[in-house]
C-alpha positions in Angstrom: 33.9 17.4 -23.3 33.1 17.2 -19.6 32.4 20.9 -19.5 30.0 20.6 -22.4 28.1 17.7 -20.7 28.0 19.7 -17.4 26.6 22.7 -19.2 23.9 20.6 -20.9 22.9 19.1 -17.6 22.7 22.5 -16.0 20.5 23.8 -18.8 18.3 20.7 -18.5 17.8 21.1 -14.8 17.2 24.9 -15.1 14.5 24.2 -17.7 12.9 21.5 -15.5 12.7 23.9 -12.6 11.2 26.6 -14.8 8.5 24.2 -16.2 7.7 23.0 -12.6 7.3 26.6 -11.5 4.9 27.3 -14.4 2.9 24.2 -13.6 2.7 25.2 -10.0 1.5 28.7 -10.9 -1.0 27.2 -13.3 -2.3 25.0 -10.5 -2.5 27.9 -8.0 -4.5 30.0 -10.5 -6.9 27.1 -11.1 -7.6 26.9 -7.4 -8.3 30.6 -7.1 -10.5 30.9 -10.2 -13.8 29.2 -11.1 -13.5 25.9 -13.1 -15.5 27.4 -16.0 -12.9 30.2 -16.4 -9.6 28.4 -15.7 -9.0 24.6 -16.0 -6.4 22.9 -13.8 -3.4 21.0 -15.2 -5.1 17.7 -14.2 -8.4 18.6 -15.9 -6.5 19.6 -19.0 -4.6 16.4 -19.0 -7.9 14.4 -18.7 -9.3 16.4 -21.6 -6.3 15.7 -23.7 -6.7 11.9 -23.0 -10.3 12.1 -23.9 -9.7 13.7 -27.3 -6.9 11.3 -28.0 -8.8 8.1 -27.1 -11.9 9.2 -28.9 -10.0 9.6 -32.1 -10.8 13.3 -32.4 -7.2 14.3 -32.0 -5.9 12.2 -34.9 -8.8 13.2 -37.2 -8.4 16.9 -36.6 -4.6 16.8 -36.7 -4.7 15.1 -40.1 -7.0 17.8 -41.4 -5.0 20.7 -40.0 -1.7 19.2 -40.9 -2.7 18.6 -44.5 -4.0 22.2 -44.8 -0.8 23.5 -43.2 1.5 21.5 -45.5 -0.5 22.5 -48.6 -0.5 26.2 -47.7 3.2 26.0 -46.7 4.1 24.4 -50.0 2.2 27.1 -52.0 3.5 30.1 -50.0 7.1 28.9 -49.8 7.2 27.6 -53.3 5.9 30.9 -54.9 8.1 32.9 -52.5 11.2 31.1 -53.5 10.5 31.3 -57.2 9.6 35.0 -57.1 12.6 35.7 -54.8 15.0 34.1 -57.3 13.6 36.1 -60.2 13.6 39.3 -58.2 17.1 38.7 -57.0 18.3 38.5 -60.5 16.2 41.6 -61.7 16.8 44.6 -59.5 14.0 46.6 -61.0 11.5 43.9 -60.2 12.9 43.6 -56.6 12.3 47.3 -56.0 8.9 47.3 -57.8 7.5 44.5 -55.5 8.6 46.0 -52.2 5.7 48.5 -51.7 3.1 45.8 -52.3 5.0 43.5 -50.0 5.1 46.1 -47.3 1.4 46.6 -47.6 0.8 42.8 -47.4 3.0 42.4 -44.3 1.2 45.3 -42.6 -2.3 43.7 -42.9 -3.3 42.0 -39.6 -3.9 38.2 -40.2 -7.4 38.5 -38.7 -8.4 40.9 -41.5 -7.2 38.4 -44.1 -9.2 35.7 -42.4 -12.4 37.8 -42.5 -11.8 38.7 -46.2 -11.2 35.0 -47.0 -14.5 34.1 -45.2 -16.3 36.6 -47.4 -14.7 35.3 -50.6 -14.6 31.6 -49.9 -17.1 30.9 -47.1 -16.0 28.4 -44.5 -13.8 25.4 -45.3 -10.3 24.5 -46.3 -9.9 27.5 -48.7 -9.8 30.0 -45.8 -6.7 28.6 -44.0 -5.0 27.7 -47.3 -5.4 31.2 -48.7 -4.4 33.0 -45.5 -1.4 30.9 -44.6 0.0 30.8 -48.1 -0.4 34.6 -48.5 1.2 35.4 -45.1 4.1 33.0 -45.6 5.0 34.3 -49.0 6.6 37.7 -48.0 9.2 36.1 -45.6 10.2 33.4 -48.1 10.3 35.9 -50.9 12.5 38.4 -49.0 14.9 35.8 -47.7 15.3 34.3 -51.1 15.7 37.6 -53.0 18.2 39.0 -50.5 20.1 35.7 -50.6 20.2 35.8 -54.3 21.4 39.4 -54.4 24.2 38.5 -51.9 25.7 35.8 -54.1 29.1 36.8 -55.5 28.4 38.2 -59.0 32.0 37.5 -59.9 31.5 33.8 -59.5 28.4 33.9 -61.7 30.2 35.9 -64.4 33.2 33.6 -64.2 31.0 30.5 -64.6 29.5 32.2 -67.7 32.9 33.1 -69.2 34.1 29.5 -68.8 30.7 28.2 -70.0 30.0 26.2 -66.9 26.8 24.2 -67.4 23.8 25.8 -65.8 23.0 22.8 -63.6 26.5 22.7 -62.3 26.5 26.4 -61.6 23.1 26.0 -59.9 24.3 23.2 -57.7 27.7 24.7 -56.7 27.0 28.4 -56.6 23.3 29.3 -56.3 22.1 26.5 -54.0 24.9 27.0 -51.4 24.2 30.8 -51.5 20.5 30.3 -51.0 20.5 27.4 -48.5 20.8 29.3 -45.3 18.5 32.3 -46.1 15.8 30.0 -47.5 16.0 27.7 -44.5 15.9 30.7 -42.1 12.8 31.9 -43.8 11.3 28.4 -43.9 11.9 27.9 -40.2 10.0 31.1 -39.4 7.3 30.1 -41.9 6.6 26.7 -40.3 6.0 28.2 -36.9 3.8 30.9 -38.3 2.0 28.3 -40.5 0.9 26.3 -37.4 -0.4 29.4 -35.6 -2.1 30.9 -38.6 -3.7 27.7 -39.7 -5.3 27.2 -36.2 -6.4 30.8 -36.1 -8.0 30.6 -39.6 -9.8 27.4 -38.6 -10.9 29.0 -35.4 -12.7 31.7 -37.3 -13.5 30.4 -40.7 -13.5 26.6 -41.0 -15.8 23.7 -40.1 -13.0 21.2 -39.4 -9.5 21.0 -37.9 -7.9 21.9 -34.6 -9.0 25.5 -34.7 -12.6 24.5 -35.3 -12.5 22.0 -32.4 -11.1 24.8 -30.2 -13.9 27.2 -31.3 -16.5 24.4 -30.6 -15.2 23.8 -27.1 -15.4 27.6 -26.4 -19.0 27.7 -27.6 -19.9 24.7 -25.4 -18.1 26.4 -22.5 -15.8 23.3 -22.1 -12.9 25.2 -20.6 -10.8 22.0 -20.0 -11.1 21.1 -23.7 -10.1 24.6 -24.7 -7.0 24.3 -22.6 -6.4 20.8 -24.0 -6.5 22.0 -27.6 -4.3 25.0 -26.7 -1.8 22.7 -25.1 -1.9 20.4 -28.1 -1.1 23.4 -30.4 1.9 24.4 -28.2 3.2 20.8 -28.1 2.9 20.5 -31.9 5.0 23.7 -32.4 7.6 22.4 -29.9 7.8 19.0 -31.5 8.2 20.5 -35.0 10.9 22.8 -33.8 13.0 20.3 -31.8 12.5 17.1 -33.8 12.4 18.4 -37.4 13.6 22.0 -37.8 16.5 22.0 -35.3 18.2 18.8 -36.7 17.6 20.1 -40.3 19.1 23.5 -39.4 22.2 21.8 -38.0 22.6 19.7 -41.1 22.1 22.7 -43.4 24.6 24.8 -41.5 27.2 22.0 -41.6 26.6 21.4 -45.3 26.9 25.1 -46.0 30.1 25.4 -44.1 31.6 22.4 -46.0 30.6 24.0 -49.3 
């Protein structure tokens, strides 16, 4: 126990030193470059305070967050459903792979441009792009997880006429929990980044739009502020939501 606490303390102080060195490097670069090119940590902090106190942060976060959740639900939902079906039907699994490889090979920026041509500017662009790019990972994880479930257990449950809901709860869900959550963890991080990128290029609201507006206005401190906000959001989601949920899923799967 004492060794574990010592190890955690050591990691904590190493991370603190690393962050301090990064901040120091940031400050030194800001002193050696013009303000219009590179904002200092203090200027960035002031810009963050301004967007928070003005209400801009909460308004744009609500818009971007709702878009991200909607696109994540669409992409993950369709990915899981299609993955379960393809995991059961091998022919369908192989038939979808070429189209999936093609989709995964398209750079996100191209999809954003196409979405702007098809939908104009607005919520449809980030919704379409994020959902489409999240789908492959969720589909593959679910399909591979479904294919890895012991077929003997499924056949035995059919022989003994186990009710479908019971089989689903005790065989299929435990077999899919870890692969689905692994795909979902990657999807959430990607969803934040892709949503902001899509808003940056093809939307009239949201965090990405505010970032683009700050760039047009040559407000470098605000550009840095929104960039810092985006990074903080990803870190908060990872450490306060995904990591505890991952630990719970892993414990639950081990028990099952």
